[in-house]
C-alpha positions in Angstrom: 22.1 -24.4 -16.3 21.6 -21.4 -19.0 20.2 -24.4 -21.1 18.6 -26.3 -18.4 16.4 -23.3 -17.2 15.9 -22.2 -20.7 14.5 -25.7 -21.5 12.0 -25.4 -18.1 10.8 -21.9 -19.7 9.9 -23.3 -22.6 8.1 -26.2 -21.1 6.0 -23.3 -19.4 7.5 -21.5 -16.7 6.4 -18.3 -16.6 5.4 -15.6 -13.9 1.8 -16.1 -13.5 -0.7 -15.3 -10.8 -1.2 -19.0 -9.4 1.0 -21.0 -7.0 -0.6 -24.1 -9.1 1.9 -23.5 -11.0 4.8 -25.6 -10.3 7.9 -24.0 -8.7 11.5 -25.1 -10.4 13.5 -26.9 -8.0 16.6 -24.8 -7.4 18.2 -27.2 -4.7 20.7 -28.6 -7.6 21.1 -25.2 -9.4 21.9 -22.8 -6.9 24.5 -24.4 -4.2 25.9 -21.6 -1.9 27.5 -21.3 0.5 25.9 -17.6 0.3 27.3 -14.8 3.3 25.3 -11.8 1.3 22.1 -11.0 0.1 24.1 -9.8 -3.4 26.2 -13.0 -3.4 22.6 -14.8 -3.9 21.7 -12.3 -6.6 24.6 -12.7 -8.7 23.7 -16.8 -8.8 20.3 -15.6 -9.7 21.9 -13.5 -12.9 23.3 -16.4 -14.2 20.0 -17.3 -16.0 17.6 -14.1 -14.9 19.4 -11.5 -16.2 16.5 -10.2 -18.2 14.1 -10.7 -15.7 16.5 -8.2 -13.5 16.8 -5.7 -15.9 12.8 -5.9 -16.2 12.3 -5.4 -12.7 14.6 -2.1 -12.6 12.1 -0.7 -14.9 9.1 -1.0 -12.4 8.0 1.4 -9.7 8.7 -1.6 -6.9 12.4 -0.8 -7.9 12.5 2.9 -8.5 10.0 3.8 -6.3 8.6 6.4 -8.5 6.8 6.8 -12.1 4.9 9.2 -14.1 2.1 10.6 -12.2 -0.7 9.2 -14.5 -3.1 8.9 -11.3 -2.7 12.7 -10.4 -5.5 14.9 -11.6 -3.7 17.9 -13.5 -0.5 15.9 -13.4 -1.4 13.5 -16.1 0.8 14.9 -19.0 4.1 15.1 -17.0 7.1 13.6 -17.8 8.9 13.9 -14.1 8.9 10.7 -12.1 7.1 10.5 -8.5 6.6 7.9 -5.8 7.8 6.9 -2.3 11.3 8.4 -3.5 10.3 12.0 -3.4 6.4 12.2 -2.3 5.2 13.3 1.0 2.4 11.5 3.4 1.0 10.7 7.0 2.7 8.0 8.0 6.5 8.3 8.3 6.1 11.1 5.9 9.0 10.9 3.6 12.1 8.9 3.3 14.2 12.3 2.3 15.2 13.4 6.1 18.7 13.4 7.3 21.8 14.3 5.2 22.2 12.8 1.9 19.0 11.2 2.7 20.2 9.2 5.6 16.3 7.9 6.3 17.0 5.7 3.5 19.0 3.5 6.0 15.2 2.4 7.4 12.5 3.0 4.6 14.9 1.1 2.3 14.1 -2.1 4.4 11.2 -2.6 2.3 13.1 -1.2 -0.9 13.5 -4.7 -3.2 17.0 -3.7 -3.4 20.2 -3.7 -1.5 22.4 -0.7 -0.3 19.8 2.1 -1.0 21.4 3.7 2.6 21.4 7.7 0.5 19.8 9.9 -1.9 22.4 8.9 -4.0 22.2 4.9 -5.4 23.1 3.4 -8.6 19.6 2.3 -10.0 21.5 0.7 -12.7 23.5 -2.2 -10.8 21.5 -5.4 -11.5 23.3 -6.5 -8.6 21.5 -4.9 -6.0 18.3 -6.5 -6.9 16.9 -8.5 -4.2 15.3 -11.2 -5.2 14.6 -13.5 -2.2 12.2 -11.0 -0.9 9.9 -11.9 -3.3 10.7 -15.2 -4.2 12.3 -16.9 -1.2 9.2 -19.7 0.0 11.7 -21.0 2.8 14.6 -20.4 5.0 12.9 -17.4 6.6 14.5 -14.7 4.6 14.7 -11.4 6.9 15.6 -8.1 5.8 17.8 -5.8 8.6 15.6 -3.2 10.5 18.2 -0.9 8.8 21.4 -0.8 6.5 19.4 -2.2 3.4 20.8 -5.4 3.4 20.0 -9.0 5.0 19.5 -9.4 8.6 22.9 -10.7 9.3 22.2 -10.9 13.1 19.2 -13.8 12.3 21.7 -15.7 10.1 24.2 -15.8 13.2 21.6 -17.3 15.4 20.1 -19.3 13.0 16.8 -18.3 12.8 17.3 -17.3 9.1 19.2 -19.6 6.2 20.4 -18.0 3.5 21.0 -21.1 1.3 17.6 -22.4 2.4 16.0 -19.4 0.9 17.9 -19.2 -2.6 17.3 -22.7 -3.3 13.4 -22.3 -2.4 12.7 -19.5 -4.9 9.2 -20.0 -6.7 6.3 -17.8 -7.6 5.6 -15.2 -4.6 3.5 -16.2 -2.0 1.2 -13.7 0.2 3.7 -13.6 2.7 6.3 -12.5 0.3 4.1 -9.5 -0.9 3.1 -9.4 2.8 6.6 -8.4 4.1 6.3 -4.8 2.9 2.8 -4.5 2.3 1.2 -5.8 5.5 4.0 -3.8 7.2 3.6 -0.7 5.5 3.4 2.9 7.5 6.0 1.7 9.7 4.4 -1.3 11.5 1.8 -4.1 11.1 -1.8 -3.2 10.3 -0.9 0.4 10.1 -1.4 2.1 7.0 -3.7 0.2 4.8 -7.9 -0.8 5.1 -7.8 -4.8 5.1 -4.2 -5.4 4.5 -1.9 -6.8 7.4 -0.2 -10.1 8.5 -3.6 -11.8 9.5 -4.0 -12.1 5.6 -1.2 -14.5 5.3 -3.6 -17.5 6.6 -6.7 -15.7 6.7 -10.2 -17.5 6.9 -13.1 -16.9 4.2 -15.1 -14.6 6.3 -12.2 -12.4 6.8 -11.4 -12.5 2.7 -13.2 -15.1 0.6 -10.5 -14.6 -1.9 -7.7 -15.4 0.2 -9.0 -17.4 2.9 -7.6 -20.7 3.2 -9.4 -23.9 1.4 -10.2 -25.5 4.5 -12.2 -22.6 5.5 -14.1 -22.4 2.4 -12.2 -19.3 0.6 -10.1 -19.8 -2.8 -6.9 -19.2 -1.1 -5.7 -17.0 -4.2 -2.3 -15.3 -4.2 -2.0 -11.6 -4.9 -1.1 -12.1 -8.8 -4.5 -13.7 -8.8 -5.6 -10.4 -9.3 -2.9 -8.1 -9.6 -1.6 -9.8 -12.6 2.1 -9.3 -13.6 4.0 -8.7 -17.0 7.7 -8.4 -17.1 7.6 -7.8 -13.4 5.3 -4.9 -13.6 2.8 -5.8 -11.0 -1.3 -4.5 -11.8 -3.0 -2.2 -9.5 -3.5 1.4 -8.4 -3.0 2.4 -4.8 -5.3 5.0 -3.4 -2.3 7.5 -2.7 0.7 6.6 -4.9 1.2 8.8 -8.3 2.1 6.1 -10.4 0.2 3.2 -11.9 0.9 0.4 -14.7 -2.3 -0.9 -15.1 -5.6 -1.4 -12.9 -7.3 -4.2 -11.0 -10.6 -4.6 -11.5 -13.4 -6.9 -10.3 -14.6 -7.5 -13.5 -11.5 -9.0 -14.6 -12.8 -11.9 -13.2 -16.8 -11.0 -12.5 -17.8 -11.0 -16.0 -19.1 -12.8 -19.1 -20.5 -16.3 -17.7 -19.2 -15.2 -14.6 -21.1 -11.9 -14.3 -22.3 -11.1 -10.7 -26.0 -11.5 -9.3 -27.0 -13.9 -11.9 -28.5 -16.2 -9.2 -29.7 -13.5 -7.1 -33.6 -12.8 -6.5 -33.4 -9.1 -6.8 -30.4 -9.7 -9.6 -31.7 -7.2 -11.8 -32.2 -4.5 -9.3 -28.6 -5.4 -7.9 -27.2 -4.5 -11.4 -28.7 -1.1 -11.9 -26.7 -0.2 -9.0 -23.1 -1.1 -11.1 -22.9 2.2 -13.0 -23.0 4.0 -9.7 -21.9 2.4 -7.0 -18.1 0.1 -6.7 -18.4 -3.4 -5.9 -16.2 -3.2 -3.2 -19.2 -0.7 -1.5 -21.0 -3.6 -1.2 -19.0 -6.3 -0.6 -16.6 -4.5 2.3 -19.0 -3.5 4.7 -16.2 -3.5 7.2 -12.4 -3.4 7.4 -9.7 -4.7 10.2 -11.9 -7.9 10.8 -8.8 -9.8 12.5 -6.5 -6.8 13.6 -6.9 -3.0 14.4 -5.5 -0.3 12.0 -4.3 3.0 12.8 -6.7 5.4 11.9 -5.1 8.5 13.6 -1.7 9.8 14.0 -1.0 13.3 15.4 3.0 14.2 15.3 2.2 16.9 17.4 2.5 14.8 20.8 6.1 13.8 20.2 8.2 14.2 23.1 5.5 14.5 25.5 4.7 12.6 28.6 1.3 11.2 28.2 0.0 8.1 29.6 -2.5 6.2 27.2 -4.3 3.1 27.2 -4.0 0.6 24.9 -6.8 0.1 22.4 -7.4 -3.1 20.5 -4.1 -4.0 22.3 -2.1 -1.6 20.3 -0.5 1.6 21.9 -1.9 5.1 21.7 1.1 6.8 22.4 4.9 6.5 21.4 6.9 9.2 22.9 9.2 9.4 19.5 6.2 9.2 17.3 3.1 10.9 19.1 -0.6 9.6 19.7 -2.4 7.3 17.6 -6.4 5.9 18.0 -7.1 2.2 16.3 -10.4 0.7 14.8 -11.6 -2.5 14.6 -14.5 -3.7 12.5 -14.1 -0.6 10.5 -17.6 0.9 8.6 -15.7 2.7 5.5 -16.6 6.2 4.8 -17.5 6.7 0.9 -16.6 9.2 -2.1 -16.5 9.5 -5.3 -14.0 8.1 -7.4 -13.3 8.6 -11.6 -9.9 6.6 -11.2 -7.9 9.9 -10.5 -6.6 10.9 -7.2 -6.3 14.8 -5.9 -2.6 14.1 -4.2 -0.4 16.8 -2.0 2.7 16.9 -3.5 6.2 17.8 -2.0 6.1 21.9 -1.7 2.5 22.3 -2.4 1.8 25.7 -1.1 -1.4 25.8 1.7 -3.6 28.2 1.1 -5.5 27.8 4.6 -4.0 26.0 7.3 -6.8 26.4 9.6 -8.3 23.8 7.3 -7.2 19.8 6.9 -4.7 19.4 4.2 -5.9 16.5 2.0 -2.9 14.1 1.7 -4.5 12.1 -0.6 -8.3 11.7 -1.7 -10.3 10.4 -4.6 -11.8 12.9 -7.5 -15.3 12.6 -8.7 -18.8 14.2 -8.2 -22.2 12.9 -8.4 -22.3 14.8 -11.5 -19.3 12.8 -13.1 -20.6 10.0 -15.3 -17.6 8.1 -15.0 -17.3 8.4 -11.1 -18.3 5.7 -8.5 -18.8 5.5 -5.2 -16.0 3.7 -3.4 -15.2 2.7 0.3 -12.3 4.3 2.4 -10.6 4.2 5.4 -10.8 7.7 6.7 -7.1 8.6 7.9 -6.2 11.7 10.1 -3.5 13.0 12.1 -1.4 16.6 11.7 2.4 17.5 10.4 4.2 20.2 10.6 4.1 23.1 8.1 6.6 25.7 7.7 5.0 29.0 8.8 6.7 31.2 6.3 6.9 29.1 3.1 3.4 27.7 3.5 4.3 23.7 3.3 4.4 20.6 5.0 7.9 20.2 6.0 10.4 17.1 5.5 12.0 16.3 8.6 14.3 13.5 9.8 12.8 10.9 12.2 15.3 8.3 12.2 18.2 8.6 14.3 17.0 12.2 15.0 13.8 13.2 16.0 13.0 9.6 17.7 16.0 9.7 19.5 16.2 13.4 21.1 12.5 14.8 20.0 14.0 17.9 19.0 11.9 19.3 16.2 14.0 22.1 15.0 16.9 20.1 14.5 15.0 17.5 12.8 13.5 20.0 10.3 17.0 21.1 9.4 18.0 18.0 8.9 15.0 17.3 7.0 15.6 20.3 4.9 19.0 19.4 4.1 18.2 16.1 3.2 14.9 17.3 0.7 16.4 20.5 -0.4 12.6 22.0 0.8 13.9 25.0 2.7 13.0 25.4 6.5 12.7 28.9 7.5 13.0 28.3 10.9 9.7 28.1 12.3 6.8 25.7 12.1 3.5 25.0 13.1 1.1 22.0 13.3 -1.8 21.6 10.5 -4.3 18.6 10.6 -4.1 16.2 7.5 -6.7 14.1 6.2 -6.1 11.1 3.8 -8.3 8.6 2.1 -6.7 5.2 1.8 -9.0 2.8 -0.2 -10.8 -0.1 1.0 -9.7 -3.1 -1.5 -9.1 -5.9 0.7 -10.9 -8.2 3.0 -13.8 -9.0 0.5 -17.0 -10.8 2.4 -18.5 -13.6 1.6 -21.4 -12.8 -0.6 -24.2 -13.9 2.2 -22.1 -11.1 4.3 -22.6 -8.3 1.6 -24.8 -5.0 2.6 -28.5 -5.3 2.2 -30.7 -2.9 0.8 -32.1 -1.4 4.3 -28.7 -0.4 5.4 -28.3 2.2 2.6 -31.8 2.7 1.7 -35.3 3.1 3.5 -33.9 4.6 6.7 -30.7 2.8 6.7 -27.7 5.3 7.4 -24.5 3.7 5.9 -24.3 6.3 3.2 -24.3 10.0 3.8 -26.7 10.9 0.8 -26.4 14.8 1.4 -23.0 14.7 1.7 -22.8 12.5 -2.0 -24.8 15.1 -3.3 -28.2 13.4 -3.4 -31.0 15.1 -2.0 -31.8 12.5 -0.3 -32.2 8.9 0.0 -32.4 8.2 -4.2 -34.9 5.3 -3.9 -37.2 8.3 -2.8 -35.9 11.2 -4.8 -34.3 9.5 -7.7 -31.2 8.5 -8.5 -28.4 10.7 -10.3 -29.4 9.3 -13.8 -33.0 9.2 -13.0 -34.3 12.2 -11.3 -32.0 15.0 -11.2 -30.2 15.5 -8.3 -28.2 18.7 -7.1 
């Protein structure tokens, strides 16, 4: 089998960005029957042990990396990520004795068995190959326990043998298995990245839109290029990235933008200050509403709330939410670095919102450009004595009994971040970058939406005296 696969690889099978590359038929290579995910991985390792080793060096496996994205931490050798950072959604995976919350959060870890903080990251047999590579068989992972969905197998709605035999280059559905459902459910976390992107129309996303609708039907790896299982892309909320994804990776040279535009030269003058996404993602959450706020302080209350865009606005175990659809982004300067609240950071003024994640840059920073963001707000518990955001155990604790004190004590036990016994809620802000749902060119922003009385951009908030068409741009007439 090794010899056969080596010949295939030599013939040109590589992990590339397009499903146009034919997948190798594994029907005769991977027989089964399989009862567990680890049994499938064992079969995969007969030919792909190197690939497993490569994957285990990535942030998708470790859930952490050096904080090269965070201003002031670029030289740190300590690694940070989902494994040890806090966010404003389900907040942290560290809560509970020995990190019990891993049982639930580990559903999106591309490995088996990470149910506690103490986990063997060197065991190749625990790599979950199928979550990224199974194209058939309705492969599913259990909602808790960090394993395959055994109930689905018993019901016959998932076939592990078919899944193992169908492996190929990842489709959008594979990536979306975790990324569409970030933050705990469909369309919660990201700006324009949810389950509707599995088969979008061109009007929703010109790159991933179906051929039938006039789109290009790209898979994620077309832009998020992959080498040795390291996937390009820099999340606006995470500390580490391996390499960047830029529009001019494709749109440059002979494919440079605006060549046929009547006002192409004028538009191109914007490129030193305005990111492509700012004009080409005029709205996000086009096909499904995205969560715009989350108030944890309402957990345990009895609130009767109306639905918003067919989404719940209150859950007793999670608090209250607001949702947005066809949302206009907010705009901010970004120079390639972020400011990031890290676990244990002291909060100087609890009366002001805590920025969990936000872009770094200003009008005076020549390396910065104006980018679009989802402006996500909420509140979270802060230790009244130590003045840092608390880690709490939501899974099998707060979500069951609504007892904050109990959940905060268990959170301290799992994270090692002390809880003084007193807490209060503080407001939080997260800038979630809008990178997907790129509109067709005919739907891009027009001049009058930003200039000549248009109110799309808040010029003064961005550091201008007024509309730069009237007062001058930052590289022309001076602005303060």
